[in-house]
C-alpha positions in Angstrom: 0.0 0.0 0.0 1.0 3.6 -0.6 -0.4 6.6 1.1 -1.1 10.0 -0.5 0.5 12.7 1.8 0.0 15.8 -0.3 -2.2 17.0 -3.2 -1.6 20.1 -5.2 -3.9 21.5 -8.0 -2.4 23.2 -11.0 -3.9 24.4 -14.3 -3.5 21.1 -16.2 -3.0 18.4 -13.6 -3.1 17.3 -10.0 0.2 16.7 -8.4 0.1 13.7 -6.0 2.9 13.0 -3.5 3.1 9.6 -1.8 4.7 8.7 1.5 7.4 6.8 -0.4 8.6 10.1 -1.9 7.3 9.5 -5.4 5.5 12.4 -7.1 3.0 11.9 -9.9 1.2 14.4 -12.1 -2.3 13.3 -13.1 -4.2 15.3 -15.7 -7.7 16.3 -14.6 -9.2 14.4 -17.5 -7.7 11.1 -16.2 -8.2 11.8 -12.5 -12.0 11.2 -12.5 -12.0 7.4 -11.6 -9.6 8.0 -8.7 -10.3 9.5 -5.3 -7.2 11.6 -4.9 -7.0 13.1 -1.5 -4.4 13.5 1.2 -4.3 10.6 3.8 -5.9 8.0 1.5 -4.1 4.7 0.9 -4.1 3.1 -2.6 -3.4 -0.6 -3.3 -0.7 -1.8 -5.7 -3.1 -2.0 -8.7 -4.3 1.5 -8.4 -0.8 2.8 -7.7 0.4 1.2 -11.0 -2.6 2.8 -12.8 -1.8 6.2 -11.5 1.8 5.8 -12.4 0.8 4.9 -16.0 -1.4 8.0 -16.2 1.4 10.1 -14.9 3.9 8.7 -17.4 1.4 9.2 -20.2 1.0 12.9 -19.2 4.7 13.4 -18.8 5.6 11.8 -22.1 2.9 13.7 -24.1 4.1 17.0 -22.5 7.7 16.3 -23.4 6.7 15.3 -26.9 4.8 18.6 -27.5 7.7 20.6 -26.0 10.1 18.7 -28.4 7.8 19.6 -31.3 7.7 23.2 -30.2 11.4 23.6 -31.0 11.0 22.4 -34.6 9.0 19.8 -36.7 10.0 16.2 -36.1 9.6 13.0 -38.1 7.8 10.0 -36.5 11.1 8.2 -36.0 12.8 11.2 -34.5 10.0 11.5 -32.0 10.0 7.7 -31.3 13.8 7.8 -30.6 13.5 10.9 -28.4 10.8 9.4 -26.2 12.7 6.1 -26.0 15.9 7.9 -24.9 13.9 9.5 -22.1 13.1 6.1 -20.7 9.5 5.6 -21.6 8.5 2.1 -22.5 7.8 1.0 -26.1 4.1 0.6 -25.7 3.6 4.0 -24.3 5.8 5.6 -26.9 3.8 4.0 -29.7 0.6 5.2 -28.1 1.8 8.8 -27.8 3.2 8.7 -31.3 0.0 7.4 -32.8 -2.0 10.2 -31.0 0.4 12.9 -32.3 0.1 11.6 -35.9 -3.7 11.3 -35.7 -3.9 14.9 -34.3 -1.7 16.2 -37.2 1.2 17.2 -35.0 3.5 14.8 -36.9 3.2 14.3 -40.6 6.2 12.7 -42.4 5.1 13.9 -45.8 4.9 17.5 -44.7 8.2 17.1 -42.8 10.0 15.9 -45.9 8.7 18.8 -48.0 9.7 21.3 -45.4 13.1 19.7 -44.9 13.9 19.8 -48.6 12.8 23.4 -48.9 14.9 24.4 -46.0 18.0 22.6 -47.1 17.8 23.8 -50.7 17.4 27.4 -49.5 20.7 27.2 -47.7 23.1 25.6 -50.2 23.4 23.9 -53.6 22.6 20.3 -52.8 21.7 17.2 -54.9 18.8 14.7 -54.7 21.0 11.8 -53.6 22.2 13.6 -50.4 18.6 14.8 -49.7 17.3 11.3 -50.0 20.0 9.9 -47.7 19.3 12.6 -45.1 15.6 12.0 -45.2 16.1 8.3 -44.7 18.4 9.0 -41.8 15.5 11.1 -40.3 13.3 8.0 -40.5 11.3 9.1 -43.6 10.3 6.2 -45.7 11.8 5.9 -49.1 8.4 6.3 -50.9 7.6 9.4 -49.0 11.0 10.9 -49.6 10.9 10.0 -53.3 7.4 11.7 -53.6 8.7 14.8 -51.8 11.7 15.1 -54.0 9.5 14.7 -57.1 7.2 17.4 -55.9 10.1 19.7 -55.1 11.9 19.1 -58.5 11.3 22.6 -59.9 13.0 24.1 -56.8 16.0 21.8 -56.7 19.4 22.9 -57.8 19.6 23.4 -61.6 22.6 22.4 -63.7 23.7 26.0 -63.9 23.6 26.2 -60.1 25.8 23.1 -59.9 28.2 24.5 -62.5 28.5 27.8 -60.7 29.3 26.0 -57.4 31.8 23.8 -59.3 33.5 26.8 -60.9 33.8 28.5 -57.5 35.2 25.4 -55.8 37.5 24.6 -58.6 39.1 28.1 -58.6 40.8 27.1 -55.3 42.0 23.7 -56.4 42.7 23.9 -60.2 46.4 24.0 -59.6 46.4 20.9 -57.4 47.2 17.4 -58.6 44.0 15.7 -60.0 42.0 18.8 -59.3 39.1 17.7 -61.5 38.9 14.3 -59.9 38.8 15.9 -56.4 36.1 18.3 -57.6 34.1 15.3 -58.9 34.4 13.7 -55.5 33.2 16.9 -53.8 30.1 17.1 -56.1 29.2 13.5 -55.5 29.4 14.2 -51.8 27.0 17.0 -52.3 24.5 14.5 -53.7 24.6 15.1 -57.4 24.1 12.2 -59.7 26.8 10.7 -62.0 25.3 12.3 -65.1 25.3 15.8 -63.6 28.8 15.5 -62.2 30.1 14.2 -65.6 28.6 17.1 -67.5 30.0 19.7 -65.1 33.5 18.2 -65.2 33.3 17.9 -69.0 32.3 21.6 -69.2 35.2 22.7 -67.0 37.7 20.5 -68.9 36.7 21.9 -72.2 37.0 25.4 -70.7 40.6 24.7 -69.8 41.3 23.4 -73.3 40.0 26.5 -75.1 
């Protein structure tokens, strides 16, 4: 048995302190079935139920605070809550609720991510795809997002301008064009684009 020694009411929840020192926060919406008052003892079953409600409230609050910083993918949220020590079943429950409520939307996340990355630097589809997969976005969703964003992705002229600027600092080095090709592939540009850019620069040197 555990005995409630103190009750405090706040805007969103009731804080319950037990004689063993544990403090639980129970949202008002979940507190109805329980008679929460100082001096009352609860059995092991009710104690476990209250603890589950407290964990549910805490995990949801932490999830919403995490989302307030910036959008998250479903996998990012799942990993975050797991790192905080919440059990798998509760994490899946909270995640499902956030998805159903529209707080987490991997398709929207992918579109925003691509727009943000492309607005900062010249970057290729291959790197964007790899980054989205690392974020936990499915390959199909990532592929659709990249297809939708195609008009806004870096053009050949963008890549050429980037390559010319980069090559200006390495053209006197040994195998400068090979190193440039390696750099462009690292930026996520496909083989055809890289080959065309290198060919253009090579022909420019020969003229």
